[in-house]
FIKOLZA-1660 file (N, C-alpha, C; in steps of 0.1 Angstrom, whole numbers, plus 5000, padded with zeros to 4 digits):
% residues 89
   i   px   py   pz ch aa at
   1 4787 0462 6152  A  M  N
   1 4782 0463 6165  A  M CA
   1 4790 0473 6173  A  M  C
   2 4783 0480 6182  A  E  N
   2 4789 0490 6191  A  E CA
   2 4795 0482 6204  A  E  C
   3 4804 0489 6211  A  T  N
   3 4810 0483 6223  A  T CA
   3 4800 0478 6232  A  T  C
   4 4789 0485 6235  A  E  N
   4 4779 0481 6245  A  E CA
   4 4772 0468 6240  A  E  C
   5 4771 0466 6227  A  D  N
   5 4764 0454 6221  A  D CA
   5 4773 0442 6224  A  D  C
   6 4786 0443 6225  A  W  N
   6 4795 0432 6229  A  W CA
   6 4795 0430 6244  A  W  C
   7 4795 0441 6252  A  L  N
   7 4796 0439 6266  A  L CA
   7 4783 0435 6273  A  L  C
   8 4771 0440 6268  A  R  N
   8 4759 0437 6275  A  R CA
   8 4756 0422 6278  A  R  C
   9 4758 0413 6268  A  P  N
   9 4755 0399 6271  A  P CA
   9 4765 0393 6281  A  P  C
  10 4777 0398 6281  A  L  N
  10 4787 0394 6291  A  L CA
  10 4783 0399 6305  A  L  C
  11 4779 0411 6306  A  R  N
  11 4775 0417 6319  A  R CA
  11 4763 0410 6324  A  R  C
  12 4753 0407 6316  A  E  N
  12 4741 0401 6320  A  E CA
  12 4743 0387 6326  A  E  C
  13 4753 0381 6321  A  R  N
  13 4757 0367 6326  A  R CA
  13 4767 0367 6337  A  R  C
  14 4772 0379 6341  A  G  N
  14 4782 0380 6351  A  G CA
  14 4796 0375 6346  A  G  C
  15 4799 0376 6334  A  L  N
  15 4811 0371 6328  A  L CA
  15 4823 0381 6327  A  L  C
  16 4820 0393 6332  A  I  N
  16 4831 0403 6332  A  I CA
  16 4835 0405 6347  A  I  C
  17 4848 0401 6350  A  P  N
  17 4852 0402 6364  A  P CA
  17 4854 0416 6368  A  P  C
  18 4853 0418 6381  A  D  N
  18 4854 0432 6387  A  D CA
  18 4868 0438 6384  A  D  C
  19 4878 0429 6383  A  D  N
  19 4892 0434 6382  A  D CA
  19 4896 0433 6367  A  D  C
  20 4887 0434 6358  A  V  N
  20 4890 0433 6343  A  V CA
  20 4900 0444 6339  A  V  C
  21 4910 0440 6332  A  L  N
  21 4920 0450 6326  A  L CA
  21 4916 0453 6312  A  L  C
  22 4911 0443 6304  A  A  N
  22 4908 0445 6290  A  A CA
  22 4898 0434 6286  A  A  C
  23 4890 0438 6276  A  A  N
  23 4881 0428 6270  A  A CA
  23 4881 0432 6255  A  A  C
  24 4883 0422 6246  A  F  N
  24 4883 0426 6232  A  F CA
  24 4878 0414 6224  A  F  C
  25 4873 0417 6212  A  V  N
  25 4868 0408 6202  A  V CA
  25 4879 0403 6194  A  V  C
  26 4880 0390 6191  A  V  N
  26 4890 0384 6183  A  V CA
  26 4883 0375 6172  A  V  C
  27 4890 0370 6163  A  G  N
  27 4885 0361 6153  A  G CA
  27 4878 0369 6141  A  G  C
  28 4869 0362 6135  A  S  N
  28 4863 0367 6122  A  S CA
  28 4855 0380 6125  A  S  C
  29 4848 0381 6136  A  A  N
  29 4841 0393 6139  A  A CA
  29 4850 0405 6141  A  A  C
  30 4861 0403 6147  A  A  N
  30 4871 0414 6149  A  A CA
  30 4876 0419 6135  A  A  C
  31 4877 0410 6126  A  R  N
  31 4883 0414 6113  A  R CA
  31 4872 0419 6103  A  R  C
  32 4859 0417 6107  A  G  N
  32 4848 0421 6098  A  G CA
  32 4845 0410 6088  A  G  C
  33 4850 0398 6090  A  W  N
  33 4847 0387 6081  A  W CA
  33 4836 0378 6085  A  W  C
  34 4829 0380 6096  A  H  N
  34 4819 0371 6101  A  H CA
  34 4807 0371 6093  A  H  C
  35 4800 0360 6094  A  N  N
  35 4787 0359 6086  A  N CA
  35 4776 0354 6096  A  N  C
  36 4765 0350 6092  A  S  N
  36 4754 0346 6101  A  S CA
  36 4756 0333 6108  A  S  C
  37 4766 0326 6104  A  R  N
  37 4769 0313 6110  A  R CA
  37 4782 0314 6119  A  R  C
  38 4788 0325 6119  A  S  N
  38 4800 0327 6127  A  S CA
  38 4797 0328 6142  A  S  C
  39 4806 0323 6150  A  D  N
  39 4805 0325 6165  A  D CA
  39 4812 0338 6168  A  D  C
  40 4810 0343 6180  A  F  N
  40 4817 0355 6185  A  F CA
  40 4827 0350 6196  A  F  C
  41 4840 0355 6195  A  D  N
  41 4850 0352 6204  A  D CA
  41 4855 0364 6211  A  D  C
  42 4855 0364 6224  A  I  N
  42 4859 0375 6233  A  I CA
  42 4870 0370 6242  A  I  C
  43 4881 0378 6243  A  Y  N
  43 4891 0376 6252  A  Y CA
  43 4890 0386 6264  A  Y  C
  44 4891 0381 6276  A  V  N
  44 4891 0390 6288  A  V CA
  44 4904 0388 6295  A  V  C
  45 4910 0399 6299  A  V  N
  45 4923 0399 6306  A  V CA
  45 4921 0404 6320  A  V  C
  46 4926 0397 6330  A  S  N
  46 4925 0402 6344  A  S CA
  46 4937 0397 6352  A  S  C
  47 4939 0402 6364  A  P  N
  47 4951 0398 6372  A  P CA
  47 4947 0385 6380  A  P  C
  48 4935 0381 6381  A  S  N
  48 4931 0370 6389  A  S CA
  48 4924 0359 6380  A  S  C
  49 4926 0346 6384  A  D  N
  49 4920 0335 6377  A  D CA
  49 4905 0335 6380  A  D  C
  50 4898 0332 6370  A  R  N
  50 4883 0331 6371  A  R CA
  50 4879 0317 6369  A  R  C
  51 4872 0312 6379  A  E  N
  51 4867 0298 6378  A  E CA
  51 4853 0298 6382  A  E  C
  52 4845 0290 6375  A  S  N
  52 4831 0289 6378  A  S CA
  52 4826 0275 6375  A  S  C
  53 4815 0271 6379  A  E  N
  53 4810 0257 6376  A  E CA
  53 4808 0255 6361  A  E  C
  54 4805 0266 6354  A  S  N
  54 4803 0264 6340  A  S CA
  54 4815 0266 6331  A  S  C
  55 4826 0271 6337  A  S  N
  55 4838 0273 6329  A  S CA
  55 4846 0260 6327  A  S  C
  56 4853 0260 6316  A  R  N
  56 4862 0248 6313  A  R CA
  56 4876 0253 6313  A  R  C
  57 4885 0244 6316  A  S  N
  57 4899 0248 6317  A  S CA
  57 4906 0242 6304  A  S  C
  58 4914 0250 6298  A  I  N
  58 4921 0246 6286  A  I CA
  58 4936 0246 6289  A  I  C
  59 4943 0235 6288  A  S  N
  59 4957 0234 6291  A  S CA
  59 4965 0241 6280  A  S  C
  60 4975 0249 6285  A  M  N
  60 4984 0257 6277  A  M CA
  60 4997 0257 6283  A  M  C
  61 5008 0258 6275  A  P  N
  61 5021 0259 6280  A  P CA
  61 5025 0273 6286  A  P  C
  62 5017 0276 6296  A  L  N
  62 5018 0290 6303  A  L CA
  62 5020 0288 6318  A  L  C
  63 5021 0299 6325  A  N  N
  63 5022 0298 6339  A  N CA
  63 5011 0308 6345  A  N  C
  64 5000 0303 6351  A  P  N
  64 4997 0289 6353  A  P CA
  64 4994 0282 6340  A  P  C
  65 4994 0268 6340  A  P  N
  65 4993 0261 6327  A  P CA
  65 4979 0259 6321  A  P  C
  66 4971 0269 6322  A  H  N
  66 4957 0268 6317  A  H CA
  66 4951 0282 6315  A  H  C
  67 4941 0282 6306  A  I  N
  67 4932 0294 6305  A  I CA
  67 4918 0289 6308  A  I  C
  68 4909 0298 6310  A  R  N
  68 4895 0294 6313  A  R CA
  68 4886 0299 6301  A  R  C
  69 4875 0292 6299  A  S  N
  69 4866 0295 6288  A  S CA
  69 4852 0293 6293  A  S  C
  70 4843 0302 6288  A  E  N
  70 4828 0301 6290  A  E CA
  70 4822 0302 6277  A  E  C
  71 4811 0294 6275  A  M  N
  71 4804 0295 6262  A  M CA
  71 4789 0297 6265  A  M  C
  72 4782 0305 6257  A  F  N
  72 4768 0307 6258  A  F CA
  72 4762 0310 6244  A  F  C
  73 4749 0310 6243  A  Y  N
  73 4742 0314 6231  A  Y CA
  73 4734 0326 6234  A  Y  C
  74 4734 0336 6224  A  E  N
  74 4726 0348 6225  A  E CA
  74 4721 0350 6211  A  E  C
  75 4707 0350 6210  A  D  N
  75 4701 0352 6197  A  D CA
  75 4706 0341 6187  A  D  C
  76 4706 0329 6191  A  A  N
  76 4710 0317 6183  A  A CA
  76 4725 0318 6178  A  A  C
  77 4733 0327 6184  A  R  N
  77 4747 0327 6180  A  R CA
  77 4755 0323 6192  A  R  C
  78 4765 0315 6189  A  R  N
  78 4775 0310 6199  A  R CA
  78 4785 0321 6203  A  R  C
  79 4787 0323 6216  A  W  N
  79 4797 0332 6221  A  W CA
  79 4807 0324 6229  A  W  C
  80 4820 0326 6227  A  E  N
  80 4830 0320 6236  A  E CA
  80 4838 0331 6242  A  E  C
  81 4839 0331 6255  A  V  N
  81 4846 0341 6263  A  V CA
  81 4858 0333 6269  A  V  C
  82 4870 0338 6266  A  T  N
  82 4883 0332 6270  A  T CA
  82 4890 0341 6280  A  T  C
  83 4894 0336 6291  A  Y  N
  83 4900 0344 6302  A  Y CA
  83 4915 0342 6303  A  Y  C
  84 4922 0353 6302  A  W  N
  84 4937 0352 6302  A  W CA
  84 4941 0360 6315  A  W  C
  85 4951 0356 6321  A  L  N
  85 4957 0364 6332  A  L CA
  85 4967 0373 6326  A  L  C
  86 4968 0385 6332  A  D  N
  86 4977 0395 6326  A  D CA
  86 4992 0390 6326  A  D  C
  87 4996 0381 6335  A  A  N
  87 5009 0375 6335  A  A CA
  87 5011 0365 6324  A  A  C
  88 5001 0361 6317  A  Q  N
  88 5002 0351 6306  A  Q CA
  88 5004 0358 6293  A  Q  C
  89 5002 0371 6292  A  I  N
  89 5003 0377 6279  A  I CA
  89 5014 0387 6278  A  I  C
% end
């Protein structure tokens, strides 16, 4: 997949914050090991916390002590977008 193929579904759903510093694919798709049943995992890094009605908070031993995650389906494939603050990495 090309970069725009990864970013388009995120942009269409408003999942890329205006202050994004980086967005990258992780997991099996990043390694080229994915198959038709694999999900797509995207990490987004920004300086500000992103919270929405559809996001879930995941407790982590970080400061602040959580990361946020959004999940959606595109073409019958599950996508998970995880948001990290730049201070957490």
